[in-house]
C-alpha positions as CSV (number, residue, x, y, z in Angstrom):
1,M,8.1,-46.1,12.8
2,I,9.1,-43.8,9.9
3,L,12.8,-44.5,10.6
4,S,12.0,-48.2,10.7
5,N,10.0,-48.2,7.5
6,I,12.3,-46.1,5.3
7,S,15.2,-48.4,6.0
8,V,13.3,-51.0,3.9
9,P,13.1,-49.1,0.6
10,L,16.5,-47.6,1.4
11,L,17.9,-51.1,0.8
12,G,16.2,-51.2,-2.6
13,I,17.4,-47.8,-3.4
14,V,21.0,-48.8,-2.7
15,D,20.6,-52.0,-4.8
16,T,19.2,-49.9,-7.6
17,A,21.9,-47.3,-7.4
18,I,24.7,-49.8,-7.4
19,L,23.3,-51.9,-10.2
20,G,22.4,-48.7,-12.1
21,H,26.0,-47.7,-12.3
22,L,27.2,-51.0,-13.8
23,S,28.2,-51.2,-17.4
24,S,24.8,-52.3,-18.7
25,P,21.1,-51.8,-17.7
26,D,20.6,-55.6,-18.0
27,Y,21.7,-56.1,-14.3
28,L,19.3,-53.5,-13.0
29,S,16.5,-54.8,-15.2
30,G,17.1,-58.4,-14.1
31,V,17.1,-57.5,-10.4
32,A,14.0,-55.3,-10.9
33,I,12.1,-58.3,-12.3
34,G,13.5,-60.6,-9.6
35,A,12.6,-58.2,-6.8
36,S,9.2,-57.7,-8.2
37,V,8.5,-61.4,-8.4
38,M,9.8,-61.8,-4.8
39,S,7.4,-59.1,-3.7
40,M,4.6,-60.9,-5.4
41,L,5.5,-64.2,-3.7
42,L,6.3,-63.0,-0.2
43,W,4.5,-59.7,0.3
44,A,1.3,-61.5,-0.6
45,F,1.7,-62.8,3.0
46,G,2.0,-59.3,4.4
47,F,-1.2,-60.1,6.3
48,L,1.0,-61.8,8.8
49,R,2.3,-58.4,9.8
50,M,-1.0,-56.4,9.5
51,G,-3.2,-59.1,11.0
52,T,-0.9,-59.8,13.9
53,T,-0.6,-56.0,14.7
54,G,-4.4,-55.6,14.8
55,L,-5.0,-58.7,16.9
56,V,-2.3,-58.0,19.4
57,A,-3.3,-54.3,19.7
58,R,-6.9,-55.3,20.4
59,S,-5.8,-58.1,22.8
60,E,-6.4,-57.5,26.5
61,D,-3.4,-59.6,27.5
62,L,0.1,-59.5,26.1
63,G,-1.0,-61.0,22.7
64,I,1.7,-63.7,23.0
65,Q,-0.6,-66.5,21.8
66,W,-1.4,-64.5,18.7
67,L,2.3,-64.1,18.0
68,L,2.9,-67.8,18.3
69,R,0.0,-68.7,16.0
70,A,1.3,-66.2,13.5
71,L,4.8,-67.7,13.6
72,I,3.5,-71.2,13.1
73,L,1.5,-70.1,10.1
74,A,4.4,-68.0,8.7
75,V,7.0,-70.9,8.8
76,G,4.5,-73.3,7.3
77,L,3.5,-70.9,4.5
78,G,7.2,-70.1,3.8
79,I,8.1,-73.7,3.3
80,L,5.1,-74.2,1.0
81,V,6.1,-71.2,-1.1
82,I,9.6,-72.7,-1.6
83,F,8.2,-76.1,-2.8
84,I,5.6,-74.5,-5.1
85,A,7.6,-71.6,-6.6
86,F,11.0,-73.2,-7.3
87,P,9.8,-75.3,-10.3
88,L,7.9,-72.3,-11.7
89,L,10.6,-69.7,-11.6
90,G,11.5,-70.0,-15.3
91,F,7.9,-69.6,-16.4
92,I,7.4,-66.6,-14.0
93,V,10.4,-64.8,-15.4
94,S,9.2,-65.4,-18.9
95,W,5.7,-64.1,-18.0
96,M,7.3,-60.9,-16.7
97,N,8.5,-60.2,-20.3
98,A,12.2,-60.4,-19.3
99,S,14.5,-59.8,-22.3
100,L,17.1,-62.4,-23.3
101,E,19.8,-60.3,-21.6
102,A,17.9,-59.6,-18.3
103,G,16.2,-63.0,-17.9
104,P,19.3,-64.9,-16.7
105,H,20.0,-62.3,-14.1
106,A,16.4,-62.4,-12.8
107,L,16.5,-66.2,-12.6
108,A,19.8,-66.2,-10.7
109,Y,18.5,-63.6,-8.3
110,L,15.3,-65.6,-7.6
111,N,17.0,-69.0,-7.1
112,I,18.9,-67.5,-4.2
113,R,16.3,-65.1,-2.7
114,L,13.6,-67.7,-2.4
115,L,15.7,-69.7,0.2
116,S,14.9,-67.3,3.0
117,A,11.1,-67.3,2.5
118,P,10.1,-68.9,5.8
119,L,12.3,-66.4,7.8
120,V,10.9,-63.4,5.8
121,L,7.3,-64.4,6.7
122,A,8.3,-65.1,10.3
123,N,9.8,-61.6,10.5
124,F,6.5,-60.2,9.3
125,A,4.8,-61.8,12.4
126,I,7.5,-60.6,14.8
127,L,7.3,-57.0,13.5
128,G,3.5,-57.1,13.7
129,F,3.7,-58.2,17.3
130,F,6.0,-55.3,18.3
131,I,3.9,-52.7,16.5
132,G,0.8,-54.0,18.1
133,R,2.4,-53.6,21.5
134,Q,3.3,-50.0,20.5
135,D,7.0,-50.9,20.7
136,S,8.5,-48.8,17.9
137,R,12.1,-49.3,18.9
138,A,12.3,-53.0,18.3
139,P,11.2,-52.8,14.6
140,L,13.7,-49.9,14.2
141,Y,16.6,-52.0,15.5
142,I,15.6,-55.1,13.4
143,L,15.0,-53.3,10.1
144,L,17.8,-50.8,10.4
145,A,20.5,-53.4,11.5
146,A,19.4,-55.9,8.9
147,N,19.3,-53.4,6.0
148,L,22.7,-51.8,7.0
149,L,24.1,-55.3,6.8
150,N,22.5,-55.9,3.5
151,I,23.9,-52.6,2.1
152,A,27.4,-53.5,3.3
153,L,27.1,-56.9,1.7
154,D,25.9,-55.3,-1.5
155,F,29.1,-53.3,-1.8
156,L,31.2,-56.4,-1.0
157,L,29.4,-58.9,-3.2
158,I,28.3,-56.7,-6.2
159,L,31.1,-54.2,-6.5
160,G,33.9,-56.1,-4.7
161,L,33.4,-59.6,-5.9
162,G,31.5,-58.8,-9.1
163,L,28.7,-61.2,-8.4
164,G,26.0,-59.0,-9.9
165,A,22.4,-60.2,-9.4
166,R,23.6,-63.2,-7.4
167,G,25.4,-60.9,-5.0
168,A,22.3,-58.7,-4.5
169,A,20.2,-61.8,-3.7
170,A,22.8,-63.4,-1.4
171,A,23.2,-60.1,0.6
172,T,19.4,-60.0,1.1
173,V,19.2,-63.6,2.3
174,C,22.0,-63.0,4.8
175,A,20.1,-59.9,6.1
176,D,16.8,-61.9,6.4
177,V,18.5,-64.5,8.6
178,F,20.1,-61.8,10.7
179,A,16.8,-60.0,11.1
180,F,15.0,-63.2,12.3
181,L,17.7,-64.0,14.9
182,L,17.7,-60.4,16.1
183,G,13.9,-60.5,16.4
184,L,14.0,-63.6,18.6
185,Y,16.7,-61.9,20.7
186,L,14.6,-58.8,21.2
187,L,11.5,-60.8,22.0
188,S,13.4,-62.4,24.9
189,R,14.8,-59.0,26.1
190,V,11.7,-56.8,25.7
191,N,9.2,-59.5,26.7
192,K,11.1,-61.5,29.3
193,N,8.1,-63.7,30.0
194,I,7.6,-65.0,26.5
195,W,10.0,-68.0,26.5
196,P,9.2,-69.0,30.1
197,Y,5.5,-68.9,29.2
198,I,6.1,-71.2,26.2
199,C,8.2,-73.6,28.2
200,I,5.6,-73.7,31.1
201,E,2.8,-74.5,28.6
202,I,4.8,-77.3,27.0
203,R,5.7,-78.8,30.4
204,K,2.1,-78.6,31.4
205,K,1.1,-80.1,28.1
206,N,-1.5,-77.4,27.9
207,F,-2.2,-77.6,24.2
208,L,-5.9,-76.7,24.6
209,P,-5.4,-73.1,23.4
210,W,-4.0,-74.5,20.2
211,I,-6.7,-77.1,19.7
212,D,-9.4,-74.6,20.1
213,S,-10.5,-73.6,16.6
214,T,-12.1,-70.3,17.4
215,P,-8.9,-68.2,17.6
216,W,-7.5,-69.9,14.5
217,L,-10.8,-69.1,12.6
218,N,-10.5,-65.4,13.7
219,L,-6.9,-65.3,12.6
220,M,-7.7,-66.9,9.2
221,K,-10.8,-64.7,8.6
222,I,-8.9,-61.5,9.0
223,N,-5.8,-62.8,7.2
224,A,-7.9,-64.1,4.3
225,D,-9.3,-60.6,3.6
226,L,-5.8,-59.1,3.9
227,F,-4.3,-61.8,1.7
228,I,-6.7,-61.1,-1.1
229,R,-6.2,-57.4,-0.7
230,T,-2.4,-57.8,-0.8
231,C,-2.5,-60.2,-3.7
232,L,-4.4,-57.6,-5.8
233,L,-2.0,-54.9,-4.8
234,L,1.1,-57.0,-5.8
235,L,-0.6,-58.3,-9.0
236,T,-1.1,-54.7,-10.0
237,L,2.5,-53.6,-9.2
238,T,3.9,-56.8,-10.8
239,F,1.8,-56.2,-13.9
240,F,3.1,-52.6,-14.0
241,T,6.7,-53.8,-14.0
242,A,5.9,-56.4,-16.7
243,Q,4.4,-53.8,-19.0
244,G,7.5,-51.6,-18.5
245,A,9.7,-54.6,-19.4
246,A,7.7,-55.1,-22.6
247,Q,8.8,-51.6,-23.7
248,G,12.5,-52.4,-23.3
249,D,15.2,-52.5,-20.7
250,S,15.6,-48.7,-20.5
251,V,11.9,-48.2,-19.7
252,L,12.0,-51.1,-17.2
253,A,15.1,-49.7,-15.5
254,A,13.6,-46.2,-15.4
255,N,10.4,-47.5,-13.8
256,A,12.5,-49.5,-11.3
257,I,14.1,-46.3,-10.2
258,L,10.8,-44.4,-9.9
259,L,9.2,-47.3,-8.1
260,Q,12.0,-47.3,-5.6
261,L,11.2,-43.6,-4.9
262,L,7.5,-44.4,-4.6
263,M,8.3,-47.2,-2.2
264,M,10.4,-44.8,-0.1
265,T,7.4,-42.4,0.0
266,S,5.0,-45.2,0.9
267,Y,7.1,-46.7,3.7
268,A,7.7,-43.2,5.2
269,L,4.0,-42.4,5.2
270,D,3.3,-45.9,6.5
271,G,5.1,-44.9,9.7
272,F,2.0,-42.9,10.7
273,A,-0.2,-45.7,9.5
274,H,1.5,-48.3,11.7
275,A,1.4,-46.1,14.7
276,T,-2.3,-45.6,13.9
277,E,-2.9,-49.3,13.8
278,A,-1.6,-49.8,17.3
279,L,-3.4,-46.8,18.8
280,V,-6.7,-47.5,17.0
281,G,-6.5,-51.1,18.2
282,E,-6.0,-49.8,21.8
283,S,-9.0,-47.5,21.4
284,M,-11.1,-50.5,20.3
285,A,-10.0,-52.6,23.3
286,K,-10.8,-49.7,25.6
287,K,-13.9,-48.7,23.7
288,S,-12.6,-45.1,23.8
289,Q,-14.1,-42.9,21.1
290,R,-12.0,-40.0,22.3
291,L,-8.7,-41.9,21.8
292,F,-9.9,-43.1,18.4
293,E,-10.8,-39.6,17.1
294,A,-7.6,-38.0,18.5
295,T,-5.5,-40.7,16.9
296,V,-7.1,-40.4,13.5
297,R,-7.0,-36.6,13.5
298,S,-3.4,-36.1,14.7
299,A,-1.9,-38.9,12.6
300,G,-3.8,-37.6,9.5
301,L,-2.5,-34.1,9.9
302,W,1.1,-35.2,10.4
303,A,0.8,-37.6,7.4
304,L,-0.5,-34.9,5.1
305,A,2.3,-32.5,6.2
306,S,4.8,-35.2,5.4
307,A,3.3,-36.0,2.0
308,T,3.5,-32.3,1.1
309,L,7.1,-32.1,2.1
310,I,7.9,-35.2,0.1
311,T,6.3,-33.8,-3.0
312,V,8.3,-30.6,-2.6
313,I,11.6,-32.5,-2.3
314,L,10.8,-34.8,-5.3
315,T,9.9,-31.8,-7.4
316,L,12.9,-29.6,-6.6
317,G,15.4,-32.4,-6.4
318,K,14.7,-34.1,-9.7
319,P,18.1,-33.6,-11.4
320,L,20.1,-34.6,-8.4
321,I,17.8,-37.6,-7.5
322,L,17.9,-39.2,-11.0
323,S,21.7,-38.7,-11.3
324,L,22.2,-40.5,-8.0
325,F,20.5,-43.6,-9.4
326,T,22.1,-43.9,-12.8
327,D,24.3,-42.2,-15.3
328,I,22.8,-44.2,-18.3
329,E,21.4,-41.5,-20.5
330,S,18.6,-43.6,-22.1
331,V,17.3,-44.6,-18.6
332,I,17.4,-40.9,-17.4
333,E,15.5,-39.8,-20.5
334,Q,12.7,-42.4,-19.9
335,A,12.5,-41.5,-16.2
336,E,12.1,-37.8,-17.0
337,Q,9.1,-38.4,-19.2
338,V,6.9,-39.8,-16.4
339,Y,8.7,-38.2,-13.3
340,W,5.9,-35.7,-12.6
341,W,3.4,-38.5,-12.0
342,L,5.7,-39.6,-9.2
343,C,5.8,-36.1,-7.7
344,A,1.9,-35.9,-7.6
345,L,1.4,-39.3,-6.1
346,P,2.2,-38.6,-2.4
347,L,-0.6,-36.1,-2.0
348,I,-3.1,-38.7,-3.4
349,A,-1.7,-41.8,-1.9
350,V,-1.3,-40.5,1.7
351,W,-5.0,-41.1,2.4
352,S,-4.9,-44.7,1.3
353,Y,-1.9,-45.4,3.5
354,Q,-3.2,-43.6,6.5
355,L,-6.7,-45.1,6.4
356,D,-5.2,-48.6,5.9
357,G,-3.8,-48.1,9.5
358,V,-7.3,-47.1,10.8
359,F,-9.0,-50.0,9.2
360,I,-6.4,-52.6,10.3
361,G,-6.5,-51.3,13.9
362,A,-10.3,-51.5,13.9
363,G,-10.3,-55.0,12.4
364,K,-12.3,-53.9,9.3
365,S,-10.2,-55.8,6.8
366,R,-13.1,-56.7,4.5
367,D,-13.5,-53.0,3.5
368,M,-9.8,-52.9,2.6
369,R,-10.3,-55.9,0.4
370,N,-13.3,-54.5,-1.4
371,T,-11.6,-51.2,-2.0
372,M,-8.5,-52.8,-3.5
373,F,-10.7,-55.1,-5.7
374,I,-12.5,-52.0,-7.2
375,A,-9.2,-50.1,-7.7
376,S,-7.4,-53.0,-9.4
377,V,-10.1,-54.9,-11.4
378,V,-12.5,-52.0,-12.2
379,I,-10.1,-49.1,-12.6
380,F,-6.4,-50.1,-13.2
381,F,-6.6,-52.9,-15.7
382,P,-9.4,-51.3,-17.9
383,C,-7.5,-48.0,-17.8
384,W,-4.3,-49.7,-18.9
385,W,-6.1,-51.4,-21.8
386,L,-7.6,-48.1,-23.0
387,T,-4.3,-46.2,-22.7
388,R,-1.9,-48.8,-24.3
389,G,-1.2,-46.4,-27.1
390,W,0.3,-43.9,-24.6
391,G,3.3,-46.1,-23.9
392,N,4.9,-45.7,-20.4
393,T,2.7,-42.6,-19.7
394,G,-0.4,-44.8,-19.9
395,I,1.0,-47.2,-17.3
396,W,1.7,-44.4,-14.9
397,F,-1.6,-42.7,-15.5
398,S,-3.3,-46.0,-14.7
399,L,-1.2,-46.4,-11.5
400,F,-2.2,-42.8,-10.5
401,L,-5.9,-43.6,-10.9
402,W,-5.4,-46.9,-9.1
403,I,-4.0,-45.2,-6.0
404,G,-6.6,-42.4,-6.2
405,T,-9.4,-45.0,-6.2
406,R,-8.0,-46.7,-3.1
407,S,-7.9,-43.4,-1.3
408,L,-11.4,-42.4,-2.4
409,G,-12.8,-45.9,-1.5
410,L,-11.4,-45.9,2.1
411,I,-12.5,-42.3,2.6
412,S,-16.1,-43.3,1.6
413,Y,-16.0,-46.3,4.1
414,Y,-14.6,-44.1,6.8
415,H,-17.4,-41.5,6.3
416,Y,-20.0,-44.2,6.5
417,Y,-18.7,-45.7,9.8
418,T,-18.4,-42.2,11.2
419,V,-21.9,-41.1,10.3
420,T,-23.4,-44.3,11.6
421,N,-21.2,-44.1,14.8
422,S,-20.3,-47.8,14.3
423,W,-16.5,-47.7,14.7
424,L,-16.5,-49.1,18.2
425,H,-19.6,-51.1,17.9
426,K,-19.3,-53.2,14.8
427,Q,-16.4,-55.4,13.8
428,S,-16.1,-56.7,10.2
């Protein structure tokens, strides 16, 4: 799962490194804004991955019907996103405080990237199904192959053909299409009964499972909590990017680099969280307290050890890491001013990532929503308002408190459910 996950931010890192070595920071700034907007639009539907994982993991059968429901929902939502977002792209880029130089690059990027929205959301559902089945190889194949293709196309379209932001967007769209097709192929190989099952149900005209509203209500209930939680997360990160943009392209570019490193950390540590989702879901289905406790304990220890190692690497490797991303002196100078916040974050953030996995597997999505609401609305935005005079340092300080609050909130919920012995007996 770690290898699968780090291939995702690796793509962003390559994009950032290639654009960061072009003649102007405008390209990097424009793509940073465009990528942030796409994250806001598409990752808001990350519940399709998380919700599907938990439902499949807790399912006593193969969970195929949960996958099919998630795919139907994903494609429908993706088409809806395209129709709603396209007319608003100009306004969104303006709201992100894009400069006159970076704005056209951001808009060009978004006009292309948005085309693959239905497939991106369908890929979320497919990955969630595989993780819920404790199949870690299929996500690795899908993400690694798609991102390697994306990286190769980046070099061809950005450096070879000089397409800039449009090249970065086109490369990602091609990779999204490839990932979806590969996911369908692996579903047929790993789960040989999935397509025959669908064909038999259609021939029998057995649509009763789809008419029954109960499974759909369960799916929507879990997904609604995760949707709100993810929207708050993306709103915070998008606002973070917008405030960096308001301080100039050099600050925006520096923050884009550091956020890529933070995303690499997040996705690496999420490997343990994703494994935890599947194993905790299995413990719920089996009502096994022993499996639950063993999963949480072992995954937590490994995640903490990994977070410590990441902090050491970031601290000792600062000069080399920054030089790999850009050779623009103004960008490096801005990055160095807040770099140490980045170094400290893995040790604080690891608990929010790891406990997300526990709560998703246990089906306690409401607690994740509540924790994110407090962290974003009660902590991050008021803190940003009070520290506006600190410049970029104030933004990073607010982000640090935001992540810390998420960890503390989930730890509090975990302690409550453990003390009341209600993990296996009460679903929320």
